[in-house]
N, C-alpha and C positions, 0 to 999 in steps of 0.2 A: 602967131605969131603973137604980137602982142597983147592980143583978144585971152590966148591962153595961160600967157601971164599976171591979167587982173584978176581973173576966174579962181585960178591959185590962193592970192593974196587975198580975195575976195572968203576964198574956203577956209582959209589959214584967219584969216579975223574973223570970222562967225565959227565955228569949230574951231576952237583953240584949245579948247580942254583935249578933244577929242584927239586931235592930233596931238598931242605931249603925250598920253595916253600910249597913243602907237606908239610913240618914239620908244619912249621909255621900255614897251614891252621889245621892241626891237633890241636894247639897246644892251637886255636882260636874259635874248635867247644867244646872241651874239659872245657871253660871258662863258668861260673855260669851267667845267664840273667839276674837275680835278678829279671827274674817275675814269680809267682809261678800257681801250679792251686788254682785258687778260690779266689786268691787276686788280688781287683782292684787297680785299679792305685795309687796314690796321688794325690786328685783336688789338683789342684798348684790356687791359687789367681789368680781373673784378676788384670793385675796391672793396666790396662789403662781405667777401670767401672768406671762409671759416677756415682756420690750422690751426688743430689739435696743437701740435707741437710749437707754435711760433708762442702758443697762448702759454702750454707750461712751461719756455721758457722763460717768457719775459714774467711770467709769475715765479719761479726759481729767481731771476738776479732779483726783482723787489724787496724777495721776502729775505733775502741773502743778507738784506741792507740792515734787517732788522736785531740790535746787539744781542749777541749772543749766541744768533743762531744758528751764525758760519754759514759753511757752502750747501743750501739748500739742493735738493730735489723734490718736483713736484712729478706727480703723476694723476690726469686726470681723466675720470669716466664720464660716459656721455648716454646720454638715453637712446637718444636718435641721430643720426645726419642731418646735417646744412638741408633742408625745406625751399623749394617756392613757389610760391604761389604764381601761377599764372595769368593773362587777362580772359574772358573766356567770354565768347556772343551770346545770352541768349537770344530763340528765337521763338517767342508763344503764340501757339493759334491757341485762340481764344474761344474761335469756332467748334474745334475740335478738342479743346484742353489737352489739346499735345505740345511737351518742349522739346524743344530739341537746344545742345549745347554744343558751342566750334570754340576752341581757343584761339585765340586771335592769332597772326601773324604778320611778321612784317616783311615784305623780300626788299632785298637792297640790291637791284640791280637781277641777272637774267637766273643768276647760282646761289645764291645767298639767300637763302630769308632765315629768321631769328624764332623768336617767339618773346612776347611783351607780358615782362617782370612785376606783378602789382605787389609783391611783396617778398621779401627773406627773409625765412624763419632759423634760429639761428636752434641748433641744439642745447637742450637741456644738459643740465649737468647731474648725475648723479653721483659721485665722491671723487673725495681728493685725499690722496697717500702726499704725506708729507716728512721725508727721511734727511733730519739736520742734526750734527754734533749737540748741538745744544737745547736738542728733542726732550731732554730729558728731567728738563727744567721748566718746574710751574708756570713762570713770569714768563716765560718764551713761548709756549704752548699756548698762552691764553694770547698773547698778540700775538702771535700764527692765527690760532682759530679766530682771531677779533678780523684778522686782517681778511684773509682765506674767505670766512662770511661774506662780511661787506663787499671783496670782487666778485664772491661766484654767485651768493645769492643763497649758497646752500646754508642750511641750520650745524649744531655742532657736531647732533648725531651720526653728520654724514661724514665730517673731517676728522680723519688719523695719523696722531704726527708721531712719530717715530723718533728714538735717538740712535745714528748711526754714528761710523768709524768715526 
């Protein structure tokens, strides 16, 4: 027994770093992973999603603060919906000149898979209609047009301001 203890001590002294790596690996294996059987991962709210109604409401709230405009109603039109550019794995066979493309998919457990989004492309604004009580005043119209142009990137020809009740 004494001999075995001496061998273990000699081995530990000689291979100290190897034993530390093995010990660290065992500790990491024993740590809980947080995902049990049958549990669905919590759905994270998409932070970059585009919401047209919320954008219209924010614009209306901001434009209502312009002196003389009054209560503003905003209607935005968009050219197309939001798009996502997905990560793709391209396999080129240089000898044959063939190319195959596959969308990159992450597996989260046995039943959950999701694609990898590289870029989100927001829709482009086509035009905007603003209806407000101060829409007949040229100074208010100019301020509203400049504000909408700065916020949406639209030119004055794509912005319509009308006087409401």
